[in-house]
C-alpha positions as CSV (number, residue, x, y, z in Angstrom):
1,W,146.7,106.5,45.1
2,N,144.0,108.9,43.7
3,V,142.6,111.8,45.9
4,D,139.6,114.0,44.6
5,Q,139.9,117.6,43.5
6,P,136.7,119.4,44.9
7,S,135.3,122.8,44.2
8,P,135.9,125.7,46.8
9,V,133.6,125.7,49.8
10,N,131.9,128.8,50.9
11,G,130.7,129.6,54.3
12,W,129.6,132.5,56.6
13,P,130.6,133.5,60.1
14,G,128.9,131.1,62.9
15,G,128.0,128.6,60.2
16,S,129.8,125.1,59.4
17,A,131.6,123.7,56.5
18,A,132.7,120.4,55.3
19,L,136.1,119.9,53.5
20,S,136.1,116.6,51.6
21,C,139.1,114.3,51.2
22,N,138.0,111.2,49.4
23,F,140.8,108.9,48.3
24,T,141.4,105.5,46.7
25,H,144.6,103.3,47.4
26,P,145.9,99.8,46.5
27,P,144.4,97.1,48.7
28,T,147.5,96.4,50.5
29,S,148.2,99.9,51.7
30,G,146.1,102.5,53.4
31,P,146.9,105.6,55.4
32,T,148.2,105.4,58.8
33,R,147.6,109.1,59.4
34,I,145.8,112.2,58.4
35,L,146.8,115.8,58.9
36,W,144.6,118.8,58.1
37,L,147.0,121.8,57.7
38,K,146.0,125.3,56.9
39,D,148.0,127.8,54.5
40,S,150.5,125.2,53.6
41,G,150.7,121.7,53.1
42,E,154.4,121.3,54.6
43,V,154.7,123.8,57.4
44,G,151.1,125.0,57.7
45,V,149.0,125.4,60.7
46,V,148.0,122.1,62.0
47,V,144.1,122.0,62.3
48,L,143.5,118.1,63.0
49,N,145.7,115.2,63.4
50,C,144.3,111.8,63.3
51,T,145.9,108.3,63.4
52,V,144.3,105.1,62.2
53,K,143.9,102.6,65.1
54,T,142.9,99.0,65.1
55,L,139.2,99.8,66.2
56,G,139.0,103.3,64.7
57,Q,140.9,106.6,64.6
58,E,142.2,108.9,67.3
59,C,142.2,112.6,66.6
60,S,143.5,115.8,68.3
61,A,142.7,119.3,67.2
62,G,145.7,121.8,66.7
63,A,145.9,124.9,69.0
64,G,143.3,127.4,68.5
65,W,140.9,124.9,66.8
66,K,139.7,122.7,69.7
67,G,136.0,122.4,69.8
68,R,135.6,123.6,66.2
69,V,136.9,120.8,64.1
70,S,136.5,116.9,63.7
71,L,136.9,114.3,61.4
72,E,133.6,113.9,59.6
73,G,134.8,110.9,57.5
74,D,136.3,107.4,58.2
75,L,139.8,106.7,57.1
76,Q,139.2,103.0,56.8
77,Q,136.3,103.9,54.5
78,S,138.7,106.0,52.3
79,N,137.0,109.2,53.6
80,G,138.9,111.9,55.6
81,A,136.5,114.7,55.4
82,L,137.0,117.7,57.9
83,R,134.1,119.7,59.5
84,L,134.7,123.0,60.8
85,R,132.1,124.6,63.1
86,D,131.6,128.1,64.3
87,L,133.3,129.6,61.3
88,R,135.1,132.9,61.5
89,L,136.4,135.3,58.7
90,S,140.0,134.3,59.5
91,D,139.2,130.7,58.6
92,T,139.4,131.6,54.9
93,G,142.2,130.1,53.2
94,P,143.6,126.9,51.5
95,Y,143.4,123.8,53.6
96,Y,145.6,120.7,52.8
97,C,144.4,117.1,53.4
98,R,147.8,115.3,54.3
99,L,147.7,111.5,54.1
100,E,150.6,109.6,55.4
101,L,151.3,106.0,55.1
102,L,154.1,103.7,56.4
103,E,155.5,101.6,53.5
104,N,157.7,99.8,55.9
105,S,159.4,100.7,59.1
106,T,161.7,103.4,57.4
107,R,159.8,104.8,54.6
108,G,156.8,107.2,54.7
109,F,154.8,108.7,51.9
110,T,152.8,111.9,51.9
111,F,149.9,113.0,49.7
112,V,148.9,116.5,50.0
113,Y,145.9,118.2,48.1
114,P,144.5,121.7,48.9
115,R,141.0,122.7,49.5
116,L,139.8,126.3,49.5
117,L,137.5,127.6,52.2
118,N,135.9,131.0,51.6
119,V,134.1,132.6,54.6
120,S,132.2,135.8,54.0
121,M,129.4,137.8,55.3
122,V,127.1,136.3,52.7
123,E,124.6,133.7,54.1
124,P,122.7,131.4,51.7
125,V,119.0,132.1,51.4
126,S,116.5,130.0,53.3
127,I,112.8,130.2,52.9
128,R,111.3,129.9,56.5
129,N,107.6,130.0,55.8
130,L,105.1,129.8,53.0
131,S,101.4,129.9,54.2
132,S,98.0,130.9,53.0
133,S,95.1,132.4,54.8
134,A,91.3,133.1,53.7
135,G,90.5,136.6,52.9
136,S,87.2,138.5,52.4
137,S,84.9,137.7,49.4
138,G,86.6,134.5,48.6
139,A,90.0,136.0,48.3
140,V,93.3,134.0,49.6
141,L,96.4,135.8,51.1
142,L,99.8,134.3,50.4
143,M,102.6,135.2,52.5
144,C,106.5,134.0,52.0
145,V,109.2,134.7,54.4
146,A,113.0,134.3,53.7
147,G,116.2,134.8,55.5
148,G,119.7,135.2,54.3
149,S,122.5,137.9,53.9
150,P,122.3,140.1,51.9
151,V,118.3,140.0,52.2
152,P,116.8,137.8,49.5
153,S,114.5,139.1,46.8
154,L,111.3,137.2,46.6
155,T,108.9,136.3,43.6
156,L,105.6,134.5,43.6
157,F,104.5,132.5,40.5
158,S,101.2,131.0,39.9
159,P,100.5,127.3,38.6
160,T,101.1,128.7,35.1
161,G,104.3,130.1,35.8
162,S,103.3,133.9,35.7
163,T,104.3,136.2,38.3
164,V,101.8,136.9,41.0
165,P,101.7,140.7,41.8
166,N,102.8,141.4,45.3
167,L,101.7,144.0,48.0
168,P,104.1,146.7,49.2
169,S,106.6,144.9,51.5
170,T,106.4,146.0,55.2
171,S,109.4,143.9,56.4
172,P,112.8,142.8,54.6
173,G,112.6,139.2,53.2
174,Q,108.8,139.1,53.3
175,L,106.4,139.0,50.3
176,S,102.5,139.1,50.5
177,A,100.1,138.8,47.7
178,V,96.2,138.7,47.5
179,L,94.6,136.2,45.0
180,H,91.0,137.4,44.3
181,S,88.4,134.9,43.6
182,P,88.0,133.0,41.6
183,V,91.3,131.4,42.6
184,P,92.9,128.9,40.1
185,P,93.9,125.7,41.9
186,G,97.3,124.3,41.5
187,N,100.8,124.8,43.2
188,Y,102.1,128.3,44.0
189,T,105.8,128.8,44.1
190,C,107.9,131.3,46.1
191,V,111.3,131.8,44.9
192,A,114.1,133.5,47.0
193,N,117.4,134.8,45.6
194,N,120.6,136.5,47.0
195,T,124.2,136.3,45.9
196,A,124.8,133.1,47.8
197,G,122.1,130.9,45.9
198,Q,118.4,130.5,45.4
199,E,115.7,128.5,47.1
200,T,112.1,127.6,46.1
201,R,109.1,126.4,47.9
202,T,105.5,125.6,46.8
203,I,102.2,125.5,48.3
204,W,99.1,123.9,47.0
205,L,95.6,125.7,46.9
206,E,92.4,124.0,46.1
207,G,91.3,127.3,44.4
208,D,87.7,127.7,43.2
209,T,85.6,128.3,40.1
210,P,83.2,130.9,39.0
211,E,80.3,128.4,40.0
212,A,81.9,127.6,43.4
213,S,82.8,131.2,44.1
214,H,79.2,131.7,45.2
215,G,79.0,128.9,47.5
216,G,79.4,125.8,45.4
217,H,76.7,124.4,43.0
218,S,75.2,127.9,42.9
219,V,73.8,127.7,39.3
220,W,71.8,124.6,40.2
221,V,70.7,126.4,43.4
222,Y,69.4,129.4,41.3
223,I,67.4,127.2,39.1
224,L,66.0,124.6,41.5
225,V,64.9,127.1,44.2
226,P,62.6,129.4,41.9
227,L,61.2,126.0,40.2
228,S,60.4,124.5,43.5
229,V,58.6,127.9,44.5
230,L,56.7,127.5,41.2
231,V,55.7,124.1,41.7
232,A,54.5,125.0,45.3
233,I,52.3,127.9,44.1
234,A,51.0,125.7,41.2
235,T,50.0,123.0,43.7
236,S,48.3,125.4,46.1
237,L,46.4,127.0,43.3
238,A,45.2,123.8,42.1
239,L,44.2,122.5,45.3
240,F,42.2,125.7,46.0
241,L,40.3,125.5,42.6
242,W,39.6,121.9,43.3
243,R,38.1,122.7,46.6
244,R,35.9,125.4,45.2
245,K,34.7,123.3,42.5
246,D,33.7,120.5,45.2
247,A,32.1,123.2,47.1
248,S,30.1,124.3,44.1
249,L,28.9,120.9,43.4
250,T,27.7,120.4,46.9
251,V,25.6,123.5,46.8
252,I,24.0,122.4,43.5
253,T,23.3,119.0,44.7
254,A,21.6,120.3,47.9
255,F,19.5,122.8,45.8
256,T,18.3,120.1,43.4
257,K,17.1,118.0,46.2
C-alpha cells in the first residue's frame, strides 16, 4: 500500500477545498471503507464515512457536516478525495484519510494519513476585468479590476516589460492607465498580488505608429494632395494659354484676309 503525502491546503470562509487521498494497493486487495476524520486518526470527529459497494460507493456525512462534504474521488479508481464546501474558520485542522480493508472475515487493516487544512480570512486574488477604451487624441485608456482579501496590489506592464504609469486610484483593487499616442502594439499585462497569491491577465492592443496617428498613410496624403493641386493648376494654366493662342491666330487670319 502507498498513500500520497500532499502539501497543506489553504481556504477562506465561504469557499471550498479539496483534500486528496490518492493511493495504490495490490491488485488482489482494495479498500472496503474510507473514513475522513478531523483532529485525530483514531478517535477524531467523523466527517465522512463511505463504503465500497458493487456498483459504486455509499456515503454518509458526520454530525454537523451534512450538506458540506462529499467524496470527490472514486475508491475503485484509488482516489478518496474529500470536498468541503462553505468553509468556516473552525474547519481549520488536520484531517485523516483512513482506508480500511478486510483481509478476511476476521482481520481488518487501517491506513491513516493526515491532511492539513488552513481556513483564514485570506482570499486568493482574482482579476475580474481587463479592458481598453479609446480616449481623445488617439490615446487608449486601460482598466484592470481585481478582487481578493486583502485587497491586491495591481501593476500594468507594457509589451516590452516596462511598468506603465497608472492614474490615481479611486477604488480599491482598480487600476487605470492612459497610453498616449502613438501606442505601441502588443500584449499589455495586468499583474495582481496579495498574500494568498498572484494572477496575471493580458490584453492585445493593435497600437499605432507616428504615421498612423494622423489617420493612416498621412505622409502620402500630405505629399499627393498638394501635388495633385499643382497638377490641376498647371493643366488649367496650359489650357488657358492654349485658348489665348488659338484666339490670337484666329484674329490674325481674319485681318489678313
